[in-house]
C-alpha positions as a printed Julia matrix, in Angstrom:
248×3 Matrix{Float64}:
  -4.14  -52.46   -2.85
  -5.91  -49.44   -0.81
  -9.14  -49.53    0.79
 -11.16  -46.88    2.41
 -14.19  -48.18    4.62
 -16.51  -45.42    6.06
 -13.71  -43.04    6.79
 -14.43  -39.99    8.76
 -12.3   -37.21    9.77
 -13.34  -33.52   11.25
 -11.1   -30.82   12.3
 -12.94  -29.31   15.2
 -16.72  -28.55   13.71
 -15.24  -28.82   10.05
 -16.36  -32.5     8.93
 -13.97  -32.96    6.06
 -14.45  -36.58    5.44
 -18.2   -38.0     6.25
 -17.84  -41.73    5.33
 -15.54  -42.07    2.13
 -15.81  -45.7     0.86
 -13.34  -46.33   -1.87
 -11.34  -49.26   -3.46
  -8.04  -48.47   -5.5
  -7.18  -51.58   -7.43
  -3.58  -52.99   -7.53
  -1.63  -51.55  -10.33
  -4.19  -49.01  -11.44
  -4.13  -45.43  -11.7
  -6.69  -43.8    -9.72
  -7.68  -40.17   -9.85
  -9.71  -38.09   -7.17
 -11.35  -35.19   -8.39
 -13.2   -32.6    -6.46
 -13.39  -28.86   -5.47
 -10.74  -27.14   -3.03
 -11.21  -27.92    0.51
 -13.39  -31.01   -0.14
 -10.75  -33.42    1.55
  -8.71  -34.89   -1.35
  -5.34  -34.07    0.28
  -6.76  -35.21    3.89
  -7.59  -38.56    2.16
  -4.0   -39.05    1.35
  -2.61  -37.97    4.35
  -4.94  -40.52    6.16
  -3.44  -43.33    4.21
  -0.05  -42.28    5.23
  -0.77  -41.85    8.99
  -0.01  -38.09    8.85
  -3.73  -37.54    9.83
  -5.51  -40.09   11.99
  -9.2   -40.79   10.91
 -11.93  -40.34   13.75
 -13.57  -43.7    12.51
 -13.62  -46.1     9.8
 -10.75  -48.35    8.28
  -8.02  -47.88    5.73
  -6.29  -51.11    4.44
  -3.14  -51.12    2.61
  -2.66  -54.45    0.65
  -5.08  -55.98    3.21
  -3.6   -54.72    6.5
  -4.57  -51.71    8.4
  -2.6   -48.79    7.23
   0.58  -48.03    9.05
   0.54  -51.27   10.94
   3.85  -52.78   11.94
   7.17  -51.08   11.1
   6.56  -47.46   10.09
   9.74  -47.34    8.18
   8.97  -50.4     6.02
   5.31  -49.2     5.55
   6.36  -45.67    4.21
   9.12  -47.29    2.11
   6.21  -48.71   -0.11
   5.2   -45.36   -1.07
   6.54  -42.59   -3.24
   5.2   -39.01   -3.46
   5.22  -35.97   -5.91
   4.25  -32.95   -3.98
   2.12  -30.11   -5.33
   4.96  -27.48   -4.88
   7.87  -29.69   -5.68
   9.18  -29.58   -2.18
  12.62  -29.79   -3.27
  15.26  -29.23   -0.4
  16.77  -25.99   -2.01
  20.09  -26.48   -0.08
  20.72  -29.85   -1.68
  21.88  -30.33   -5.2
  19.42  -32.03   -7.55
  20.97  -35.61   -7.28
  20.63  -35.57   -3.34
  17.24  -34.6    -3.61
  16.47  -37.54   -5.82
  18.52  -39.89   -3.68
  17.19  -38.45   -0.38
  15.58  -41.79    0.73
  18.09  -43.85   -0.59
  20.85  -42.2     1.63
  18.74  -42.79    4.85
  17.14  -45.59    6.93
  16.85  -49.06    5.79
  17.3   -48.35    2.25
  20.87  -46.48    2.86
  23.13  -46.76    0.01
  26.51  -45.55   -0.36
  26.73  -41.89   -1.9
  28.33  -43.03   -5.04
  25.72  -45.59   -5.66
  22.87  -43.25   -4.65
  24.01  -40.76   -7.2
  24.24  -43.3    -9.76
  20.61  -44.34   -9.08
  19.69  -40.74   -9.05
  21.28  -39.97  -12.47
  19.23  -42.9   -13.96
  16.21  -41.73  -12.47
  16.85  -38.21  -14.0
  17.45  -39.59  -17.34
  13.98  -41.46  -17.09
  12.15  -38.26  -16.74
  14.03  -36.59  -19.48
  16.93  -34.61  -17.55
  20.43  -34.94  -18.57
  23.13  -35.98  -16.03
  24.65  -32.36  -15.79
  21.4   -31.41  -14.09
  22.57  -33.47  -11.13
  24.83  -31.26   -9.52
  22.77  -28.02  -10.04
  20.6   -26.5    -7.34
  16.87  -26.52   -7.46
  16.78  -22.7    -7.73
  18.66  -23.04  -11.22
  15.85  -24.73  -12.87
  12.56  -23.99  -14.22
   9.34  -24.94  -12.92
   8.92  -27.9   -15.32
  12.61  -29.13  -14.61
  11.78  -29.07  -10.84
   8.67  -31.0   -11.33
  10.61  -33.55  -13.36
  13.28  -33.69  -10.4
  10.18  -34.39   -7.88
   9.03  -37.12  -10.29
  12.49  -38.65  -10.18
  12.57  -38.59   -6.54
   9.26  -40.14   -6.36
  10.16  -43.38   -8.11
  13.92  -43.37   -7.01
  13.16  -46.25   -4.28
  10.81  -48.27   -6.87
   7.87  -47.9    -4.68
   4.71  -50.04   -4.95
   2.32  -47.08   -4.42
   2.76  -43.59   -5.85
   0.66  -40.47   -4.91
   0.54  -37.34   -6.98
  -0.63  -34.13   -5.42
  -1.77  -31.76   -8.16
   1.22  -32.82  -10.43
   0.62  -30.11  -13.11
   0.1   -27.14  -10.92
   1.99  -23.97  -12.09
   2.81  -25.38  -15.48
   2.07  -24.22  -18.64
  -0.12  -26.47  -21.1
   2.68  -27.96  -22.94
   4.78  -28.76  -19.79
   1.68  -30.26  -18.22
   1.24  -32.56  -21.16
   4.8   -33.77  -20.77
   4.52  -34.46  -17.09
   1.03  -36.34  -17.66
   2.67  -38.51  -20.26
   5.66  -39.04  -17.89
   3.29  -40.29  -15.17
   1.31  -42.34  -17.44
   4.5   -44.14  -18.76
   6.21  -44.62  -15.41
   3.24  -45.89  -13.61
   2.71  -48.46  -16.26
   6.28  -49.36  -16.68
   6.75  -49.95  -12.71
   3.32  -51.72  -12.27
   2.77  -49.51   -9.62
  -0.71  -48.27   -7.79
  -1.1   -44.6    -8.34
  -3.47  -42.17   -6.58
  -3.65  -38.61   -7.85
  -5.6   -35.67   -6.86
  -5.99  -32.9    -9.31
  -8.42  -30.33  -10.81
  -6.76  -30.52  -14.08
  -9.18  -32.48  -16.28
  -6.49  -32.99  -18.99
  -4.47  -34.85  -16.27
  -7.46  -36.88  -15.34
  -7.95  -37.98  -18.87
  -4.21  -38.83  -19.55
  -3.35  -40.65  -16.44
  -6.43  -42.36  -15.04
  -7.68  -45.74  -15.29
 -10.4   -44.91  -12.68
 -11.75  -41.69  -11.37
 -13.48  -40.9    -8.0
 -15.25  -37.74   -7.5
 -15.2   -36.29   -3.86
 -17.85  -34.03   -2.83
 -19.56  -33.32    0.63
 -17.1   -35.61    2.26
 -18.26  -38.65    0.64
 -17.38  -40.31   -2.94
 -20.27  -39.32   -5.16
 -19.31  -41.33   -8.14
 -16.38  -43.88   -9.15
 -15.71  -45.48  -12.34
 -13.3   -46.25  -15.37
 -12.28  -42.92  -16.82
 -13.89  -43.76  -20.06
 -17.42  -43.85  -18.41
 -16.86  -40.39  -16.71
 -18.44  -38.32  -19.43
 -21.72  -40.48  -19.04
 -21.74  -40.9   -15.65
 -25.25  -39.43  -15.26
 -24.17  -37.7   -11.84
 -24.73  -33.91  -11.92
 -21.89  -33.26   -9.49
 -19.29  -34.95  -11.81
 -20.87  -33.45  -14.89
 -20.71  -29.97  -13.54
 -17.26  -30.42  -12.25
 -15.62  -31.9   -15.19
 -17.18  -29.3   -17.86
 -16.35  -26.54  -15.31
 -19.9   -25.23  -15.32
 -20.9   -22.39  -13.06
 -24.44  -23.44  -12.96
 -25.04  -26.82  -10.98
 -25.53  -28.57   -7.55
 -21.83  -27.46   -6.65
 -22.05  -23.62   -5.44
 -19.28  -21.45   -6.34
 -17.61  -19.92   -3.31
 -17.97  -16.08   -3.58
């Protein structure tokens, strides 16, 4: 569904992506791991056209990313942002239905609210949450609202940016389980970037390690522990000693 072919991106003298090549199979959940500042978020932004690669090719379903009508292209994607990114002045249901009330997908407000309440139910939130403001919700509830928004328009591809950041271990487990269930139910292609190895093991079909601007290793999650790559081994076990230098 998504193919990176020798993708490079630099910001001035900072060469972030140095030839990323990666295939994300249709209908599978790919998790990209790697340290902070290794370019994981930049890779996602390149797919969406928020950042333009300096060279290389990104294909989405066999076509250059962003080709044709941009609104139609972006309508294929859903996104769960790291910080939730909810609009604090809008009630929960309008956050969830934000895309449904705009552009080519525009629905009447009553229909959009009905869909929003259905998606809130899917992520374990009761209908009475719909009219509350994000500030009235806990961090875990806000993350669920963000997930409901990501799936509201039934996207083919969903990006998850550090989906469990700021959550306690129990709530992180709940969110991981929800993500896995929803991706399987929808048959969506998922790309997740995370440092949380419990998330990786819970939601990944395949894993890719991004380090030094390139994909060091990729393979099924079941083969990750036996990858034989010293970078992967150090990262997944959180070891201070190894080829990845700790920033001091």
